[in-house]
TORDRENLUM-160549 format. One line per 10 residues: their letters; for each residue x, y, z of C-alpha. Coordinates in steps of 0.001 Angstrom, whole numbers. Each point is the difference from the previous one (the first is absolute). Layout:
<pts>
A = X/Y/Z ~ ...;
</pts>
This chain:
<pts>
XXXXXXXXXX = -25755/13122/-94683 ~ 909/-1196/-3472 ~ 1462/1277/-3243 ~ -2257/33/-3050 ~ 801/-2791/-2425 ~ -3159/27/-2068 ~ -1322/3093/-1762 ~ -3476/364/-1471 ~ 506/2754/-2599 ~ -3554/274/-1264;
XXXXXXXXXX = -762/3687/-596 ~ -3388/312/1699 ~ 50/3785/308 ~ 1305/600/-3576 ~ 2702/2204/1569 ~ 2503/-2264/1788 ~ 677/-3667/720 ~ -1435/-1474/3203 ~ 2377/-2102/2069 ~ -1007/-3107/1901;
XXXXXXXXXX = 2162/-780/3031 ~ 563/-3753/240 ~ 3495/-715/1272 ~ 1737/-2338/2395 ~ 3298/1634/928 ~ 759/2746/2533 ~ -231/3587/-1194 ~ 3369/1676/-480 ~ 795/2462/2785 ~ -2556/-1345/2479;
XXXXXXXXXX = 1851/-1418/3033 ~ -913/-3508/1122 ~ -471/-874/3653 ~ 3418/-1638/11 ~ 1503/3227/-1411 ~ -1548/1962/2869 ~ 1249/-2576/2525 ~ 3520/212/-1440 ~ 10/3813/83 ~ -722/149/3734;
XXXXXXXXXX = 1653/-3254/1011 ~ 2898/1118/2272 ~ 1209/-3599/323 ~ -3284/-1379/1370 ~ -488/-2453/-2896 ~ 3368/-1641/678 ~ -996/-528/3655 ~ -3344/-1437/-1112 ~ 1566/-2370/-2526 ~ 2435/-1223/2647;
XXXXXXXXXX = -2912/-748/2367 ~ -1917/-1791/-2767 ~ 2931/-2157/-1075 ~ 597/-1002/3625 ~ -3730/-620/650 ~ 157/2582/2791 ~ -3143/1732/1320 ~ -968/3040/-2111 ~ -2406/2909/476 ~ -3083/288/-2191;
XXXXXXXXXX = -2669/2720/-170 ~ -3363/-1449/-1180 ~ -2229/2172/-2173 ~ -2552/-2151/-1812 ~ -1468/-3307/1195 ~ -2120/-2503/-1894 ~ -1290/-3569/123 ~ 967/-2316/-2827 ~ 6/-3660/-1010 ~ 3070/-1958/-1054;
XXXXXXXXXX = -697/-2353/-2875 ~ -3521/-1339/389 ~ -519/-182/3731 ~ 2462/1312/2601 ~ -484/3356/1695 ~ 2750/2646/-197 ~ 266/3169/2068 ~ 1716/2432/-2395 ~ 1574/3149/1469 ~ 1632/2612/-2234;
XXXXXXXXXX = 2233/2725/1362 ~ 3488/1502/195 ~ 3360/-1172/1277 ~ 2338/2341/1891 ~ 1515/1388/-3215 ~ -3395/786/-1577 ~ 64/-3034/-2285 ~ -3419/-1552/-518 ~ -569/-3585/1117 ~ -2800/-2495/475;
XXXXXXXXXX = -251/-2297/2999 ~ -2046/-3144/-627 ~ -1012/-1894/3156 ~ -1222/-3542/-595 ~ -1037/-2931/2167 ~ -3086/1817/1363 ~ -3208/-2065/183 ~ -3087/2282/89 ~ -2595/-1080/2576 ~ -3104/836/1987;
XXXXXXXXXX = -1450/-1561/3155 ~ -3349/-1667/588 ~ -1652/11/3426 ~ -1020/-3446/1246 ~ -3660/222/1188 ~ -914/-1486/3370 ~ -2161/-2665/-1680 ~ 2860/-1225/-2238 ~ 3333/-1684/571 ~ 3063/1182/-1955;
XXXXXXXXXX = 26/-3249/-2020 ~ -3659/280/-1031 ~ 471/3650/-980 ~ 3043/-905/-2107 ~ -2122/-2564/-1860 ~ -2571/2712/-792 ~ 2711/2465/-1072 ~ 1661/-2595/-2234 ~ -3270/-566/-1858 ~ -518/3757/-515;
XXXXXXXXXX = 3557/747/-1116 ~ 319/-3039/-2271 ~ -2900/1378/-2036 ~ 1184/3628/150 ~ 3694/-546/-798 ~ -566/-3157/-2089 ~ 3062/-1690/1471 ~ 677/-1446/3461 ~ 3714/871/-268 ~ -778/3744/-24;
XXXXXXXXXX = -829/204/3712 ~ 1028/-1418/3343 ~ -1217/26/3613 ~ 1633/469/3378 ~ -1527/-43/3494 ~ 792/3113/2050 ~ -1275/1663/3169 ~ -326/3774/443 ~ -2005/2712/1735 ~ -2813/1728/-1903;
XXXXXXXXXX = 7/3799/41 ~ -3614/364/1109 ~ -699/-692/3671 ~ 2033/-860/3093 ~ 1392/-3552/-126 ~ 2257/-1811/2467 ~ 702/-2934/-2335 ~ 858/-183/-3682 ~ -2580/-1289/-2488 ~ 456/-2596/-2741;
XXXXXXXXXX = 566/1190/-3596 ~ 897/-1633/-3303 ~ 2892/1600/-1871 ~ -879/-157/-3750 ~ 3087/431/-2202 ~ 105/471/-3778 ~ 2805/474/-2527 ~ -860/3554/-1044 ~ -2164/2968/943 ~ -2516/-555/-2824;
XXXXXXXXXX = -784/-3549/1187 ~ -246/1322/3566 ~ -2488/2679/-1109 ~ -2219/-2514/-1810 ~ 210/-2510/2863 ~ -846/2666/2576 ~ -3058/1151/-1949 ~ -1236/-3591/-351 ~ 397/-752/3728 ~ -1703/3221/1098;
XXXXXXXXXX = -2702/-599/-2575 ~ -1353/-2944/2010 ~ -66/1967/3275 ~ 3251/-1266/1578 ~ 1787/2580/2173 ~ 3544/910/-998 ~ 2929/2077/1317 ~ 3362/1231/-1374 ~ -2110/965/-2998 ~ -805/2742/-2498;
XXXXXXXXXX = -1973/74/-3216 ~ 2585/1651/-2240 ~ 2603/-1911/-2013 ~ 2035/3110/-974 ~ 1526/834/3381 ~ 976/-3296/1619 ~ 3466/1459/668 ~ -1502/2018/2870 ~ -885/-3202/1816 ~ 3480/-1445/-594;
XXXXXXXXXX = 1600/3227/1231 ~ -1960/327/3241 ~ 440/-3689/864 ~ 3735/-39/-728 ~ 514/3667/1029 ~ 1596/872/-3337 ~ 933/3641/-629 ~ -1460/903/-3389 ~ 719/3734/11 ~ 3217/616/1952;
XXXXXXXXXX = 3585/-1256/-70 ~ 301/-3759/374 ~ 3027/-2274/267 ~ 96/-2972/-2404 ~ 1951/-3148/751 ~ 204/-3561/-1300 ~ -857/1027/-3552 ~ 956/-1058/-3517 ~ 1127/2893/-2193 ~ -650/-172/-3739;
XXXXXXXXXX = 916/2445/-2777 ~ -2916/-1189/-2105 ~ -3731/309/587 ~ -348/-3791/392 ~ -1414/-1134/3329 ~ 1982/-2331/2256 ~ -59/-647/3703 ~ 2222/-1400/2737 ~ -1355/-2889/2076 ~ -276/728/3690;
XXXXXXXXXX = -2060/-1439/2884 ~ -1673/3404/522 ~ -2399/755/-2899 ~ 613/3744/86 ~ 3742/-589/-276 ~ -463/-1380/-3503 ~ 928/3257/-1674 ~ 1075/813/-3532 ~ 1533/3422/-657 ~ -404/969/-3648;
XXXXXXXXXX = 1951/2929/-1447 ~ -2186/1776/-2540 ~ 2666/988/-2520 ~ -2138/-1032/-2961 ~ -3028/2022/1102 ~ -1164/3072/-1943 ~ 1951/3126/921 ~ 60/2093/2085 ~ -2185/-2440/1982 ~ -1639/2453/2456;
XXXXXXXXXX = -990/-1075/3505 ~ -2689/2641/497 ~ -2044/1876/-2605 ~ -1645/3227/1141 ~ -2379/2387/-1753 ~ -2680/2499/878 ~ -3546/-1291/-487 ~ 1439/-2455/-2524 ~ -2092/-2877/1383 ~ -3186/1869/-984;
XXXXXXXXXX = 1170/1147/-3433 ~ 3457/-875/-1381 ~ 22/-3746/748 ~ -3560/-462/-1274 ~ 733/1934/-3190 ~ 3260/-1855/-709 ~ -1269/-3507/757 ~ -3359/326/-1740 ~ 1517/1749/-3029 ~ 2739/-2646/-262;
XXXXXXXXXX = -2597/-2756/245 ~ -2121/1642/-2687 ~ 3010/272/-2317 ~ 995/-3618/678 ~ 3390/802/1600 ~ -768/-476/3719 ~ 1556/-3475/185 ~ 3094/1191/-1921 ~ 286/3069/2267 ~ -369/-1965/3233;
XXXXXXXXXX = 2530/-2649/-982 ~ 2577/2700/-821 ~ -253/1615/3432 ~ -422/-3123/2154 ~ 2670/-2659/451 ~ -2761/-2612/271 ~ -1929/-272/-3313 ~ -3751/-574/47 ~ -2901/-476/-2394 ~ -2522/2727/-829;
XXXXXXXXXX = -2792/-1862/1812 ~ 2042/-296/3214 ~ 1165/3616/-202 ~ -3588/1259/-170 ~ -1200/-2386/2730 ~ 2849/136/2514 ~ 2338/2920/-762 ~ -2417/2829/-855 ~ -915/707/3618 ~ -2881/1942/1503;
XXXXXXXXXX = 305/1197/3591 ~ -2361/2075/2078 ~ 2238/2104/2256 ~ -1659/1317/3132 ~ 987/3657/412 ~ -1355/1679/3113 ~ -3793/-396/-251 ~ -55/-568/-3753 ~ 1049/-2541/-2613 ~ 2671/419/-2670;
XXXXXXXXXX = -503/-2343/-2962 ~ 3360/-1072/-1407 ~ 1084/-2107/-3002 ~ 3536/-823/-1066 ~ 2030/-2611/-1831 ~ 1751/-2251/2497 ~ 3584/-520/-1161 ~ 1980/-2718/1768 ~ 2705/1613/2105 ~ -1513/3486/-21;
XXXXXXXXXX = -2536/1740/2271 ~ -2175/2708/-1577 ~ -857/2789/2455 ~ -2407/2822/-790 ~ 1142/3151/1823 ~ -3476/1557/96 ~ -1769/-2436/2407 ~ 3187/-79/2086 ~ -95/3771/509 ~ -3773/73/381;
XXXXXXXXXX = 623/-2090/3111 ~ 2793/2287/1219 ~ -2054/3184/-586 ~ -3277/-1493/1180 ~ -1704/3364/696 ~ 985/1681/-3283 ~ -2741/889/-2467 ~ 2336/-272/-3013 ~ 2018/-2974/-1202 ~ 1912/1222/-3047;
XXXXXXXXXX = 3729/-358/-633 ~ 420/3792/-8 ~ -1778/265/3380 ~ 2222/-2593/1690 ~ 3175/1533/-1452 ~ -1034/3371/1407 ~ -849/-1521/3409 ~ 3450/-1619/134 ~ 1799/3175/-1068 ~ 1290/-1633/-3180;
XXXXXXXXXX = 436/1449/-3482 ~ -3296/132/-1863 ~ -779/-2242/-2940 ~ -7/1279/-3570 ~ -3427/1110/-1216 ~ -1220/-1562/-3249 ~ -3769/-322/-624 ~ -1035/-3255/-1661 ~ -1449/1790/-3041 ~ 3403/1619/-693;
XXXXXXXXXX = 1753/-3360/262 ~ -2516/-1527/-2424 ~ 695/2810/-2504 ~ 3737/-631/271 ~ -472/-3694/-778 ~ -2340/727/-2903 ~ 2496/2452/-1495 ~ 2878/-2457/473 ~ -1929/-2593/-2016 ~ -1127/2362/-2768;
XXXXXXXXXX = 2910/2457/-220 ~ 3224/-1533/1412 ~ 2162/3110/-293 ~ 2337/1897/2344 ~ -2917/1693/1784 ~ -1723/-3310/772 ~ 3348/-1388/1197 ~ 324/2907/2424 ~ -3576/-542/1198 ~ 692/-3687/607;
XXXXXXXXXX = 3094/931/2005 ~ -2323/2132/2120 ~ -2258/-3059/523 ~ 3026/-2094/1011 ~ 1080/2678/2483 ~ -3523/90/1440 ~ -3/-3802/468 ~ 3474/-50/1573 ~ -894/2760/2478 ~ -3203/-1837/952;
XXXXXXXXXX = 1908/-3237/564 ~ 2669/1714/2097 ~ -2694/1837/1965 ~ -1510/-3335/1056 ~ 3393/-1202/1196 ~ 669/3247/1885 ~ -3335/-289/1811 ~ 657/-3594/1050 ~ 3507/895/1210 ~ -1228/3107/1832;
XXXXXXXXXX = -2438/-2052/2086 ~ 2224/-3095/144 ~ -3078/-1840/-1272 ~ 1646/-3227/-1238 ~ 1914/-511/3238 ~ -3168/730/1991 ~ -1780/-2691/-2003 ~ 2868/-2424/624 ~ 42/659/3755 ~ -3736/-608/383;
XXXXXXXXXX = 117/-3116/-2186 ~ 3011/-1495/1794 ~ -1767/135/3372 ~ -2902/-2043/-1392 ~ 2088/-2359/-2232 ~ -1482/1468/-3177 ~ 1377/1233/-3323 ~ 482/3507/-1378 ~ -2914/-688/-2353 ~ -2269/-811/2963;
XXXXXXXXXX = 1010/3189/1812 ~ -1177/2156/-2917 ~ -3061/-1850/-1257 ~ -1631/-1271/3210 ~ -1469/1738/3040 ~ 1045/-310/3625 ~ -2490/-2763/811 ~ 1838/-2550/-2126 ~ 3334/990/1555 ~ -1440/-437/3517;
XXXXXXXXXX = -1434/-3420/-910 ~ 3348/-1226/-1355 ~ 1865/1255/3068 ~ -2502/-1644/2373 ~ 172/-3248/-1991 ~ 3804/6/292 ~ -204/371/3779 ~ -2804/-2573/275 ~ 1979/-2567/-2030 ~ 2937/336/2385;
XXXXXXXXXX = -2323/-767/2935 ~ -1724/-3004/-1569 ~ -3215/1916/-765 ~ -1696/-503/-3372 ~ -1600/2990/-1728 ~ -2136/553/-3081 ~ 331/2709/-2651 ~ -3560/-595/-1226 ~ -2380/2670/1272 ~ -3270/-918/1660;
XXXXXXXXXX = -2902/711/-2340 ~ -2464/414/2894 ~ 463/3637/971 ~ -1990/2079/2474 ~ -1611/3255/-1088 ~ -493/1648/3397 ~ 2235/2486/1779 ~ 1926/-438/3215 ~ -729/2417/2854 ~ 2164/3088/-153;
XXXXXXXXXX = 1090/2671/2458 ~ -14/3756/339 ~ 3331/1771/-427 ~ 249/3420/1639 ~ 2685/2540/-944 ~ 2555/627/2765 ~ -277/3059/2221 ~ 3320/1783/-468 ~ 1832/1646/2875 ~ 2257/-672/2980;
XXXXXXXXXX = -1427/-2432/2584 ~ 1910/360/3277 ~ -2461/-1604/2435 ~ 566/-3620/-973 ~ 2016/-2098/-2478 ~ -1445/-224/-3511 ~ 608/-3059/-2151 ~ 445/197/-3756 ~ -1740/-2436/-2340 ~ 1568/-952/-3317;
XXXXXXXXXX = -3000/-728/-2216 ~ 2292/-1344/-2744 ~ 884/-2981/2211 ~ -3302/-363/1899 ~ -1291/-3077/-1843 ~ 3357/-1862/67 ~ 310/742/3722 ~ -3485/-1375/695 ~ 679/-3138/-2076 ~ 3255/-674/1861;
XXXXXXXXXX = -1391/790/3461 ~ -3123/-2140/-297 ~ 1554/-2690/-2247 ~ -2620/554/-2719 ~ 1084/-2696/-2445 ~ -2166/-2702/-1645 ~ 2185/-2806/1399 ~ -598/1253/3565 ~ -3776/598/-167 ~ -2655/-2251/1610;
XXXXXXXXXX = -3584/383/-1222 ~ -1720/-2476/2340 ~ -648/864/3664 ~ 256/-3687/894 ~ 3445/-287/-1619 ~ 1055/3250/1626 ~ -859/-1366/3458 ~ 1804/-3290/-736 ~ 3160/1682/-1368 ~ 1488/718/3415;
XXXXXXXXXX = 1538/3167/-1424 ~ -235/3581/1135 ~ -2416/1562/-2478 ~ -1063/3404/-1260 ~ -3717/207/-750 ~ -1060/1689/-3252 ~ -3625/1119/-302 ~ -1690/2327/-2489 ~ -3088/304/-2184 ~ 165/-633/-3725;
XXXXXXXXXX = -3014/40/-2341 ~ -2234/134/3123 ~ 1554/-3212/1329 ~ 2136/-484/3094 ~ 3496/-1178/-944 ~ 1953/-1761/2723 ~ 3560/-1365/-56 ~ 3057/-435/2238 ~ 3675/588/-763 ~ 2812/-1822/1788;
XXXXXXXXXX = 2007/2459/2117 ~ 3713/-432/-707 ~ 1461/1605/3181 ~ 3113/773/-2075 ~ 749/-3722/-409 ~ 1232/-451/-3619 ~ -1645/-3420/-408 ~ -3398/1458/894 ~ 149/2887/-2458 ~ -2128/-256/-3127;
XXXXXXXXXX = 1176/315/-3587 ~ -1190/3607/-423 ~ 1617/1160/3243 ~ 3307/-1642/-914 ~ 57/1585/-3446 ~ -859/3477/1290 ~ 2765/-205/2608 ~ 2421/-1141/-2701 ~ -899/2917/-2291 ~ 191/2457/2894;
XXXXXXXXXX = 3486/-1215/934 ~ 1165/296/-3631 ~ -1397/3545/-150 ~ 1731/1004/3226 ~ 3270/-1558/-1147 ~ -176/1911/-3283 ~ -721/3308/1780 ~ 2960/-612/2308 ~ 2336/-664/-2929 ~ -1231/3055/-1922;
XXXXXXXXXX = 232/2418/2927 ~ 3777/654/-365 ~ -535/795/-3706 ~ -2465/2837/648 ~ 2631/2735/137 ~ 1830/-1398/-3029 ~ -3275/-27/-1944 ~ -643/3656/880 ~ 3527/934/-1106 ~ -436/-1868/-3288;
XXXXXXXXXX = -3311/1765/-667 ~ 1692/3393/523 ~ 2804/-976/-2402 ~ -2491/-1201/-2629 ~ -2015/3226/366 ~ 3183/2081/-497 ~ 932/-2022/-3076 ~ -3477/688/-1342 ~ 866/3722/128 ~ 2996/-471/-2270;
XXXXXXXXXX = 2798/-774/2468 ~ 2435/-2838/-656 ~ 198/-2908/2452 ~ 3198/1304/1767 ~ -1494/3499/202 ~ -3259/-1331/1432 ~ 1879/-2032/2643 ~ 2100/3040/983 ~ -3139/2128/301 ~ -1620/-2617/2239;
XX = 3073/-103/2272 ~ 130/3788/324;
</pts>
């Protein structure tokens, strides 16, 4: 926020001067982020400064993640978040060389394929110094293989060159892996390969701390140890980490951005709220983001202005997912469902009249009406925060994202399929298996054979034991039991007979054709288990561990809910606790 330093006093309404806000200093009375940190410090900043001066490991909570380029070529993984005292910081990780892998066909040698790739990339990138090759061996994800296959590791200096190189190579029909056709989210690939936590507490070490926004790094043999920690003291205040609103991605953001662009102030506005300036052309192309959020069976079309260091979250699609069966999706409805204080009612036509009167007749009555508008806006903003806190929505997002090595942004804007793919790719990379994030364009239109589900017959059965079936875990159990994973599937009967493995035969009809395959039985031998089985067992163990740790807190949670309910009836905290003990 800024104080006005330039006033346009042209009397357009013939009744009062119009003011144009165009300042550069902080507004008086509005606390900065550092003011807020200082107010609730309790000595934490002194501990942090001591750790920084001694280059000791420090804790860092990531919030926003982005890909960037240093200078003209080198890739930077930029992570913005908070230190233990709430101070905002940016972690710049350098020394990362973006890459993809190329499968060596059976009719080519690695050297001949590298010659072909060099010709393609020299034309595409217009410089032979912008790429490099390395021979590697790895397992493909599709099919059961006992030996690794030959691949060519293609490295570039940044994610844009990688994207262009990848498109050129695939354009001539060459098979690739470790790939994706999106240059905006390369950080996901870095995170799942290096197992970086992008949404939960991380410990930083071997860093260079700077009090200015200039980028430096510390040389180290490990690329991901080349870390620069930048303190954002010169950033616009109060430098929020998360921006929330209700349905703002379908109305408010579009109105603000498009109106600002029409009035010629979008670039000025963006550069006053972002600590990394940009041009109008780049803001429109890269920072004014459209996302299609999958909500239940529908699609939620979202647009917002991407500010470096801040994640914009629309509360409405978040709660549409939580209340998936609800017929309504208004702010008032969700507040009522959560037992929270209702929002203030102000029809849009009344608000428009208040603004019109304030422009034409700026008297005491219009001032009172504008105070009513301000109160309405404040209550709406606080209502969004109360909803998110009530359902612990941000922490839920962080927990899901941390399991799959994704960011808070990914947790909100992308569906479960992408999270599963990133988690599987992380596990595959650890096991020397190469995956692809590019979907197969050849899709089948038929349906798989189904089954009849009969409702249970209720009652006491005392003649024989009765087993219970948990339908929520039926598919995972089948996948684990029969090792149904692409890296453990054989499609040829001849190869199945030659494998020498104990097999499970899979046979069914699809599109009036007989489908036949064999899965390798694992017999509870870890080395024989497929990627899918391993991941499902891992998730199951994490779930069981979490349930075990939460079990002792059940009674405490019930007591806290009783205390909160009593406080809601007007009792003070000590009175509510005494009532609960009675």
